[in-house]
FIVEX-423273 format. One record per residue (C-alpha): residue number from 1; chain; x, y, z; residue in one letter. Coordinates in steps of 0.2 Angstrom, whole numbers, plus 5000, padded with zeros to 4 digits. Each point is the difference from the previous one (the first is absolute). Example, Ala and Ser with C-alpha at 12.3 -4.5 7.8 and 13.67 -1.06 7.14 Angstrom:
BEGIN
<site><seq>1</seq><mol>A</mol><x>5062</x><y>4978</y><z>5039</z><type>a</type></site>
<site><seq>2</seq><mol>A</mol><x>5006</x><y>5017</y><z>4997</z><type>s</type></site>
END
This chain:
BEGIN
<site><seq>1</seq><mol>A</mol><x>5216</x><y>5446</y><z>5685</z><type>m</type></site>
<site><seq>2</seq><mol>A</mol><x>5014</x><y>5012</y><z>4997</z><type>d</type></site>
<site><seq>3</seq><mol>A</mol><x>5012</x><y>4986</y><z>5003</z><type>f</type></site>
<site><seq>4</seq><mol>A</mol><x>4992</x><y>4989</y><z>4988</z><type>i</type></site>
<site><seq>5</seq><mol>A</mol><x>5000</x><y>5013</y><z>4985</z><type>s</type></site>
<site><seq>6</seq><mol>A</mol><x>5019</x><y>5002</y><z>5003</z><type>k</type></site>
<site><seq>7</seq><mol>A</mol><x>5003</x><y>4981</y><z>4999</z><type>a</type></site>
<site><seq>8</seq><mol>A</mol><x>4991</x><y>4999</y><z>4984</z><type>f</type></site>
<site><seq>9</seq><mol>A</mol><x>5009</x><y>5013</y><z>4990</z><type>g</type></site>
<site><seq>10</seq><mol>A</mol><x>4994</x><y>5017</y><z>5005</z><type>g</type></site>
<site><seq>11</seq><mol>A</mol><x>5009</x><y>5016</y><z>4995</z><type>a</type></site>
<site><seq>12</seq><mol>A</mol><x>5016</x><y>4995</y><z>5009</z><type>d</type></site>
<site><seq>13</seq><mol>A</mol><x>5001</x><y>4984</y><z>4990</z><type>g</type></site>
<site><seq>14</seq><mol>A</mol><x>5002</x><y>5009</y><z>4983</z><type>a</type></site>
<site><seq>15</seq><mol>A</mol><x>5014</x><y>5011</y><z>5008</z><type>q</type></site>
<site><seq>16</seq><mol>A</mol><x>5009</x><y>4985</y><z>5006</z><type>s</type></site>
<site><seq>17</seq><mol>A</mol><x>4999</x><y>4991</y><z>4984</z><type>s</type></site>
<site><seq>18</seq><mol>A</mol><x>5008</x><y>5015</y><z>4991</z><type>i</type></site>
<site><seq>19</seq><mol>A</mol><x>5013</x><y>5000</y><z>5014</z><type>m</type></site>
<site><seq>20</seq><mol>A</mol><x>5004</x><y>4981</y><z>4997</z><type>s</type></site>
<site><seq>21</seq><mol>A</mol><x>5004</x><y>5004</y><z>4982</z><type>f</type></site>
<site><seq>22</seq><mol>A</mol><x>5011</x><y>5015</y><z>5003</z><type>l</type></site>
<site><seq>23</seq><mol>A</mol><x>5016</x><y>4989</y><z>5003</z><type>p</type></site>
<site><seq>24</seq><mol>A</mol><x>4997</x><y>4991</y><z>4984</z><type>l</type></site>
<site><seq>25</seq><mol>A</mol><x>4998</x><y>5016</y><z>4990</z><type>i</type></site>
<site><seq>26</seq><mol>A</mol><x>5015</x><y>5007</y><z>5009</z><type>l</type></site>
<site><seq>27</seq><mol>A</mol><x>5011</x><y>4985</y><z>4995</z><type>m</type></site>
<site><seq>28</seq><mol>A</mol><x>4994</x><y>5001</y><z>4982</z><type>f</type></site>
<site><seq>29</seq><mol>A</mol><x>5005</x><y>5018</y><z>4999</z><type>a</type></site>
<site><seq>30</seq><mol>A</mol><x>5017</x><y>4997</y><z>5008</z><type>v</type></site>
<site><seq>31</seq><mol>A</mol><x>5003</x><y>4985</y><z>4988</z><type>l</type></site>
<site><seq>32</seq><mol>A</mol><x>4995</x><y>5010</y><z>4985</z><type>y</type></site>
<site><seq>33</seq><mol>A</mol><x>5012</x><y>5015</y><z>5004</z><type>f</type></site>
<site><seq>34</seq><mol>A</mol><x>5014</x><y>4990</y><z>5005</z><type>s</type></site>
<site><seq>35</seq><mol>A</mol><x>5000</x><y>4985</y><z>4987</z><type>m</type></site>
<site><seq>36</seq><mol>A</mol><x>4988</x><y>5002</y><z>4986</z><type>i</type></site>
<site><seq>37</seq><mol>A</mol><x>5002</x><y>5018</y><z>4995</z><type>r</type></site>
<site><seq>38</seq><mol>A</mol><x>5019</x><y>5000</y><z>4999</z><type>p</type></site>
<site><seq>39</seq><mol>A</mol><x>5000</x><y>4983</y><z>4990</z><type>q</type></site>
<site><seq>40</seq><mol>A</mol><x>4988</x><y>5009</y><z>4988</z><type>m</type></site>
<site><seq>41</seq><mol>A</mol><x>5012</x><y>5015</y><z>4998</z><type>k</type></site>
<site><seq>42</seq><mol>A</mol><x>5015</x><y>4988</y><z>4997</z><type>r</type></site>
<site><seq>43</seq><mol>A</mol><x>4990</x><y>4991</y><z>4986</z><type>q</type></site>
<site><seq>44</seq><mol>A</mol><x>4996</x><y>5017</y><z>4992</z><type>k</type></site>
<site><seq>45</seq><mol>A</mol><x>5018</x><y>5005</y><z>5000</z><type>e</type></site>
<site><seq>46</seq><mol>A</mol><x>5006</x><y>4983</y><z>4993</z><type>h</type></site>
<site><seq>47</seq><mol>A</mol><x>4987</x><y>5002</y><z>4986</z><type>r</type></site>
<site><seq>48</seq><mol>A</mol><x>5005</x><y>5018</y><z>4996</z><type>n</type></site>
<site><seq>49</seq><mol>A</mol><x>5018</x><y>4994</y><z>5000</z><type>m</type></site>
<site><seq>50</seq><mol>A</mol><x>4997</x><y>4986</y><z>4988</z><type>l</type></site>
<site><seq>51</seq><mol>A</mol><x>4990</x><y>5011</y><z>4988</z><type>s</type></site>
<site><seq>52</seq><mol>A</mol><x>5014</x><y>5013</y><z>5000</z><type>a</type></site>
<site><seq>53</seq><mol>A</mol><x>5014</x><y>4987</y><z>4996</z><type>m</type></site>
<site><seq>54</seq><mol>A</mol><x>5009</x><y>5003</y><z>4984</z><type>a</type></site>
<site><seq>55</seq><mol>A</mol><x>5014</x><y>4993</y><z>4989</z><type>k</type></site>
<site><seq>56</seq><mol>A</mol><x>5017</x><y>5003</y><z>5008</z><type>g</type></site>
<site><seq>57</seq><mol>A</mol><x>4994</x><y>5000</y><z>5018</z><type>d</type></site>
<site><seq>58</seq><mol>A</mol><x>5010</x><y>4989</y><z>5013</z><type>e</type></site>
<site><seq>59</seq><mol>A</mol><x>4989</x><y>4988</y><z>5010</z><type>v</type></site>
<site><seq>60</seq><mol>A</mol><x>5000</x><y>4987</y><z>5013</z><type>v</type></site>
<site><seq>61</seq><mol>A</mol><x>4988</x><y>4986</y><z>4999</z><type>t</type></site>
<site><seq>62</seq><mol>A</mol><x>4991</x><y>4989</y><z>5014</z><type>n</type></site>
<site><seq>63</seq><mol>A</mol><x>5014</x><y>4987</y><z>4998</z><type>g</type></site>
<site><seq>64</seq><mol>A</mol><x>5014</x><y>5013</y><z>5003</z><type>g</type></site>
<site><seq>65</seq><mol>A</mol><x>5005</x><y>5000</y><z>4981</z><type>i</type></site>
<site><seq>66</seq><mol>A</mol><x>5007</x><y>5018</y><z>4996</z><type>v</type></site>
<site><seq>67</seq><mol>A</mol><x>5000</x><y>5005</y><z>4982</z><type>g</type></site>
<site><seq>68</seq><mol>A</mol><x>4996</x><y>5013</y><z>4987</z><type>k</type></site>
<site><seq>69</seq><mol>A</mol><x>4983</x><y>5001</y><z>4991</z><type>v</type></site>
<site><seq>70</seq><mol>A</mol><x>5002</x><y>4997</y><z>4981</z><type>t</type></site>
<site><seq>71</seq><mol>A</mol><x>4981</x><y>4999</y><z>4996</z><type>k</type></site>
<site><seq>72</seq><mol>A</mol><x>4984</x><y>5003</y><z>5008</z><type>v</type></site>
<site><seq>73</seq><mol>A</mol><x>4983</x><y>4993</y><z>4995</z><type>t</type></site>
<site><seq>74</seq><mol>A</mol><x>4983</x><y>4999</y><z>5009</z><type>d</type></site>
<site><seq>75</seq><mol>A</mol><x>5004</x><y>4985</y><z>5011</z><type>a</type></site>
<site><seq>76</seq><mol>A</mol><x>5018</x><y>4996</y><z>4997</z><type>y</type></site>
<site><seq>77</seq><mol>A</mol><x>5017</x><y>5008</y><z>5001</z><type>v</type></site>
<site><seq>78</seq><mol>A</mol><x>5016</x><y>4996</y><z>4992</z><type>g</type></site>
<site><seq>79</seq><mol>A</mol><x>5015</x><y>5002</y><z>5012</z><type>v</type></site>
<site><seq>80</seq><mol>A</mol><x>5018</x><y>4999</y><z>4995</z><type>e</type></site>
<site><seq>81</seq><mol>A</mol><x>5009</x><y>4992</y><z>5014</z><type>i</type></site>
<site><seq>82</seq><mol>A</mol><x>5017</x><y>4999</y><z>4992</z><type>s</type></site>
<site><seq>83</seq><mol>A</mol><x>5008</x><y>5005</y><z>4983</z><type>e</type></site>
<site><seq>84</seq><mol>A</mol><x>4991</x><y>4990</y><z>4988</z><type>g</type></site>
<site><seq>85</seq><mol>A</mol><x>4988</x><y>4991</y><z>5012</z><type>t</type></site>
<site><seq>86</seq><mol>A</mol><x>4982</x><y>5005</y><z>5001</z><type>e</type></site>
<site><seq>87</seq><mol>A</mol><x>4986</x><y>4993</y><z>5009</z><type>i</type></site>
<site><seq>88</seq><mol>A</mol><x>4981</x><y>5003</y><z>4999</z><type>t</type></site>
<site><seq>89</seq><mol>A</mol><x>4991</x><y>5002</y><z>5017</z><type>i</type></site>
<site><seq>90</seq><mol>A</mol><x>4983</x><y>5005</y><z>5005</z><type>q</type></site>
<site><seq>91</seq><mol>A</mol><x>4998</x><y>5018</y><z>5002</z><type>k</type></site>
<site><seq>92</seq><mol>A</mol><x>4993</x><y>4998</y><z>5018</z><type>a</type></site>
<site><seq>93</seq><mol>A</mol><x>5016</x><y>4991</y><z>5005</z><type>a</type></site>
<site><seq>94</seq><mol>A</mol><x>5009</x><y>5016</y><z>5000</z><type>v</type></site>
<site><seq>95</seq><mol>A</mol><x>5002</x><y>5006</y><z>5018</z><type>t</type></site>
<site><seq>96</seq><mol>A</mol><x>5011</x><y>5016</y><z>4998</z><type>t</type></site>
<site><seq>97</seq><mol>A</mol><x>5006</x><y>5012</y><z>4987</z><type>i</type></site>
<site><seq>98</seq><mol>A</mol><x>5018</x><y>5005</y><z>5004</z><type>l</type></site>
<site><seq>99</seq><mol>A</mol><x>5007</x><y>5017</y><z>4997</z><type>p</type></site>
<site><seq>100</seq><mol>A</mol><x>5010</x><y>5002</y><z>4984</z><type>k</type></site>
<site><seq>101</seq><mol>A</mol><x>5018</x><y>4994</y><z>5000</z><type>g</type></site>
<site><seq>102</seq><mol>A</mol><x>4998</x><y>4988</y><z>5014</z><type>t</type></site>
<site><seq>103</seq><mol>A</mol><x>5005</x><y>4985</y><z>4989</z><type>i</type></site>
<site><seq>104</seq><mol>A</mol><x>5017</x><y>5003</y><z>4993</z><type>k</type></site>
<site><seq>105</seq><mol>A</mol><x>5004</x><y>4983</y><z>4992</z><type>s</type></site>
<site><seq>106</seq><mol>A</mol><x>4987</x><y>5001</y><z>4987</z><type>l</type></site>
END
C-alpha cells in the first residue's frame, strides 16, 4: 500500500516537482542578472544623456556622423557637420556626447 501512495504523488511527489522547476528558476535568475538588468541600465543612461543634451555639445550619431548640436527639440536635433552644413536627425540617433573641444574643424 505504501508503494502505491508514493506512485500516485504522495509527499515526495510535491517535493520532486519543486526540484524539477529549480533549474528553470535558476536559469531565469542568471539570465536576468547577466543580460536584462545591464541592458535596462544602459537604456536609462542613454535616456539621461539625451535629456541632458544642449546646444553646443559635440555628438556622434548611430551612422558615425560627428557634429556640433545647434538646436534641440523634443524629438529632433540639429547637428552642424561642417561650416554652413546642418542636418536634422532624430534625438534617439545620438549615440555619444563627446568632450568639449573634440571637434577642431568646426
